N, C-alpha and C positions, 0 to 999 in steps of 0.2 A: 763278497758274493758267495764264498765257500761255506758260510755259516748255515746255508740251507741244505748242505749235504749231511746226511746222517748215515751211520754205519750200523747195520744189523748183522751181527756175526752169524755166519752159516756154519753150523756144527756138523761134524762127520756123520752123526746119527741121522740127520735129516736128508743127507745127500741122496740116498736110494729112493726116497719118496718125492724128490724134487724134479719138476719139469722146467727145463731151461728153453726159453724161446729166443731164437736169434734171427737176425736179418742183416743184410748188407746195405749200406747207405753211402752216398757220396757226401763228402765233407770238404771244407777248405783245405784239409790235410790229406786228401785223397780218399780212397775207398776205406770204409770202416765197417767193422762188424760190432754190433751192439747186442748183448744178450741180457736176459733178465729172468728172474724167478717171479713168483706171484708177489714176493715181498720187496723186491728191489732190483736194481741193475747189478749184474754180477760179472760182466765182462765188457771191455771196450778195447778193440785192437785196430791198428791201422796198417795199410800196406797192401800186399797181394792176397787174394782170396784164399788160396790153398794153405799158405803158412798160418794165416789167421785161424782158419777152420781147424787145422791140425792142433794148434795151441789150445783153442777152445775145447776140443774133444779130449785133449790130454788133461786139462785142468778140471774138467767136469765129467770124467769118465764114468762115474757111478750114477749119473742122472739120465733122465730121458730128454734128449736133445730134439727140438722141433724147429725147423726153419719156418718161422712165421713172425709177422709184425706183432708188436705188443704196445699198449698205450705208454708204458714206461720208456720205451725207445724214443718216443717223441720228446719226452722231457729231457732225456740225455742228449738228443740232437740239438735241442734248444740251448742247453748248457754249453755244448761244444761250440755253438755259434755265438756264445757270450750274450745270449738273450736272457732276460730275467725269468726265472722259474721260482715258484713259491717253495717247493721242496724237492729234494732228489734223494730218495732212499737207495742205499747200496746194500746188497745182500752178498757178503763176501766171506770167504774162509781165510783165517790167518791165526798165527800164534798171538799171544798177548803182546809180545814184543813187536811183531809186524803191525798189529793194529795200532800200537802206540806211535810207531813211525808214520804210518799212513795218516793218523789224526794230526800229527805234527806237520805233515806236508799240506794238509788242508788249511793251515794257518798262513801259508805263504801267499801274499796278495798277488793278484793278476799284475803282471808287468814287473814283478820283483823276482830275484833269484836268491837261492840259498846254497849252502855247501853241505856235503856229507858230514863234515865236522860240526857244523852248526846244528844240523838235525840231531846228531849224536848228543850234543849238549842239551838240546830241547827235550830229549827223552830221558834226561838225567843219567846218561851213560856215555860220558865224553870219550872213553877209550874204545867204544864199540863202533868205530867208523866203518870198518869192513862189514860188520853185521848190519849196520844201517844200509850200506850199499846193497847188500843181498836182499834185505827187506824191500827196498825201493825197486829192485829188479823183479821181485815177486808180485808186484802190484798188478792185479788183474783188471783194473778199471783205469786204463791210461787216460790221460787228460783230466778226467773228473777228479781223481786223486793225482795232483799235479807233479808227478815224478819228473816231468820235463823241466821243471823249475829248479832242479838241483844240479849244480855243477861242481867241478873240482875246486879246491881251495886256491889253486894257481890260476883260476879263470878258464881253464879248459872245459869243454862241454862234458867230458866224461863219456859215459855210454848211454844208449837208449835202445831198448829191445826192438823197437820198430824202425831204427835207423837214425843216424845223426841228422840227415836232411830234414826229416819230419820234426825232430826235436828243435832244430834251428828255426824252422818255419813257425812252430808254435811259439817259441820265445819271441821272435820278431813280431808276430801278429799281436801277441799280448802286450808288448811294449808300445805298439801303436795305439791299442785300445786304452791303456793306462794313460797315455799322453793326451788322448782326446777327452778322457774323463776328468783330467786334472786341470 
């Protein structure tokens, strides 16, 4: 399903001319904020309204933020519900290394898990486990780039910016979906 997600890099030069539309939505994982530019989804967060909004404002401080629904939000919501979408463009900022890690995360199938160590190997940098963890933590489009599918090598959940309860719920729901599809 993740082969329909494409990443359009957001470079620093275009930030000041970028309008970011965001809105709050209810999902199976609780309240979410979804934000987009005219080119793609740039932010997905889960949890409480104020911390999500503060994080969004921090990440996109140079842009014009507008609380309004956008057509791309509907695509992201469908994706989060595991409904089929034809394409889902992401418009996100990141270093080349971060982008490579995020692209590797997109290769983890629904219902499967990977480790920080396996992702480091996947990006041809097997000693960069901590850097991979940092890149995963900097993912601005939670769930769509499935950072929740990465756990520690010892089987522990590791961390999750939006809380381990949400990560656990996502993993459990995707395991059910994968079981139904198989």
